C-alpha positions, 0 to 999 in steps of 0.5 A: 481468305482474310483480307490484309489489315490495311484493307480492313482499316481502309474499309472501316475508315470509309464506313466511319466517314459515311456515318459522320457525313450522315450525322452532319447532314442530319444536323444541317437539315435539322438546323435548316428546318428549325430556321424555316419553322421559326422564321417570320411569315406573312399573313394576318394575326387572327383573333376571335372574341365574342364582344364587338365594340360599339365604337373605337373611341372609348373615352366616354364609355365603360364597355370592355370591348372598346377599351380592350382594342384601344391599344391596337390603335392608340398610344398613351403617354406611357403604357402598361405592360401585361403585368402592370409594369410601366414602359415608355410610349409617346413620352420618352421619360417622366418624373415627379417634382414638388414633393409628388404634386407635379408630374412631368412627361417629355414627349418623344420626337417623331411620333406620328398619327395614322394620317402622317401628321406629327403627334404634338403637345397640343394633342396631349393637352386637348385630350386631357383638357377635354376629359377634365371638362365638367360636361364630359361623360363617363368615369374616365372624365371624372378622374381628371376634373381636378388635375390641371395640365399645361405645357411649359414648352420643349416637348414637356407636359406637366400635370398639377395634382391636388395631392401626391399620387405615386400611381399617377403614371399608371393612370396616365397609361389608361388614357389614349391620346387623340388628335385634336385636329379631328375632334376639335369642335365635337362635344365630348358627349357626342364622341360616342356616336361620332364618325371618328369612332367608326374610322379612328385616327390614332398613333398606335401600332395598327391602323384600321382599314375595314370594319364589317359590323357584326363580323370583323375588324381589319388592321394593318401596321402603322408604318411610322409607329414610334416604337417600330413597325409591327412585325405582324403583317396585319391584325384581324379581330373576328366577332362571334356571339358564341365560340363554335366547335374547335374543329371549325375554329381550326379550319378558319385558321385562327391564331388566338381566342379570348375566352372566359373559362378554364385556362386548363382546357385543351388549348391546342383544339382552338388555334391553327397551330398544332401546339397552343398555350393558354395565357392567363390574362387575369383580372383587375377586379375581384369579388370580396366579402365586405365586413362592416366594422361599425356593426356587431360582430364585424367590429371585433378583430378576432371575428374578422380573423375567424371569418378570414380563416373560415373561408375556403376559396377552393370550395367557393370556386367549385360552388360558383364555377371552376371554369368562370373564377379563380381564387384570390388570396391577397388583398392587392393581388391584382397588382401582379407586378408586386409578385405577392406570394399566396398567404397561408390559410389558417384552418382553426377559426374556432381556436381564434374565437375561443382565444377571444372569449367566444364559446358555444354556450347553448350547444346550438353551433352558434358561438357567443360572448356576453350573450351576443351571438355571432349572427349576421345578415349577408346582403347581396345584389339579387340580380347577380347570380354569381354573387348570390351563389357566392353568398350562399356558399359563404353562409354555409362555410361560416355556419360550420365555423360557429356563425349564423348567417342569413343571406338577404337578396336585395335589388340594386338600389337597396344594395347601394343604400345599405353599403354606401349610403346608410352603411348599416350592413353587417356583411356584403358581397362587393366588388373591388376594381383596381383597374383605375388604380383607386386611391388606397387612402380613400378606400382604406384610410381612417377617413370619414364616410364616402361623399358623392358629387353631383353625378353620384360618383363616390369620392373622398374618404370612401372607407366603406368598411368603417376600418380604422388602423393607425398602422395602415394609415402610416403606411398609406402616407408612406405609399403616397410619398413613394417616388420610384418603383422600389419604394412603391413596391415596398409600401404596397407589400407592407399594406397588403400584409396589414390588410391580411393581419387586420382585415377590413374585407376578405378577397374571394374570387376573380373572373377567369379569362385567358388568351388561348394562342398558338405556339406559332406566335412569339414574344407575347406579353399579355395580362390583365392591364393590357393584352396588346401593349407590346403587340408590335413585337408579336411575330408569327413563325411557321 
């Protein structure tokens, strides 16, 4: 017997209500689960890397392992974020005066060392005046010898530059400030072996609590850190000569692995979280093909452009190692904060040569003009296997474009003599490092050849390529007058384009390094200029 309509409606409402209650319950559980899974959790962040530092006082060293970990322990006046942009650190503000010849930094109030003492102007002055001493070893000291520093009071530190340098705040970011009280009386040459380097006192986001040599470093948050106490409960760095199999890494509960290799490898195998991601750290340096414009055929603009068009970086990466290197297209590509777009590669080097009057007159595949062949010797340091492979691959590519290239492998002394002292090379595989923000006018301006000081350090007019370009000189002059980030970016964009249009060298490949990190770690901003500049913001979630 059919039930009355009102009973059917009542039953339908009960069923509908039950369905909606079920949906609401599922939503509540989903939201609660999301908050549970994304809420901060206690425990150490665990990173594994192959290289162990010799000391945690890196100022007189060149070793990457010591410098990489420095931002965990120390602070600088300003800090470089992963992409190369600037942020405040011990200095709350900074500005330039005297047409760029003076830089002023105002220290923030409340910064403290790990032992509780306040960070003072005296600590900053001690750090920089020590580096400026003639007997301070290492490359960092050489960069500060001609830059007096003083304090007029009121938490101010003033640097007097011999000439304007818009990159100066970025140079400052590379100098960890150290406590004068702990290092006064220790000669800078002895810093490397000092006990302070084994038990450092910094003002950075973490302080060292244990260092078991050959195994790991243990750090805990600095409670008085001036940018706010780190969200992580602790930071552990484990040192392994070789990365073991992925299964054992997962069993060890790692959060991140720093690797030199292919960023596209299955990152989820490495870390304790089910899902992981690979952050391409990039590099501040790259290999380049130097072209000596003092010699034939590099003194011909059409030849340099044809060489640029003939280089296929994709094939170079395959020749040298796809897991080791990545292609570099822009001369200023390491300045990642510029946001440069990859230039389009020309595919017709022979057309460039033909338009300039070159031809394969003998039919032997080698083009010539006026009886002068496109023949060159490519000098390479024989002990660097990657450079040698790169040189051979380039010789093959240029050979297909109408050049005859002979690879000449030499020892390091002869390589330096040919490229820096005699400067009688034609082509060479070199290395260009932007990590120290080298003066671009010295590197690329139409100045005299390089000169060396008593330490052999190359300084002043270091135009290794014999490159002379009035348009580039003008842009370099504008670059030096830049007094803000916008004008700095504009000048560098234009310089980059001029280096493509009239190339003194050809950028080739950069080492491929990546930070493989679990998706359970949030707010990570890592890059070639600093892995850990914002580590105090990192947090682990479930």
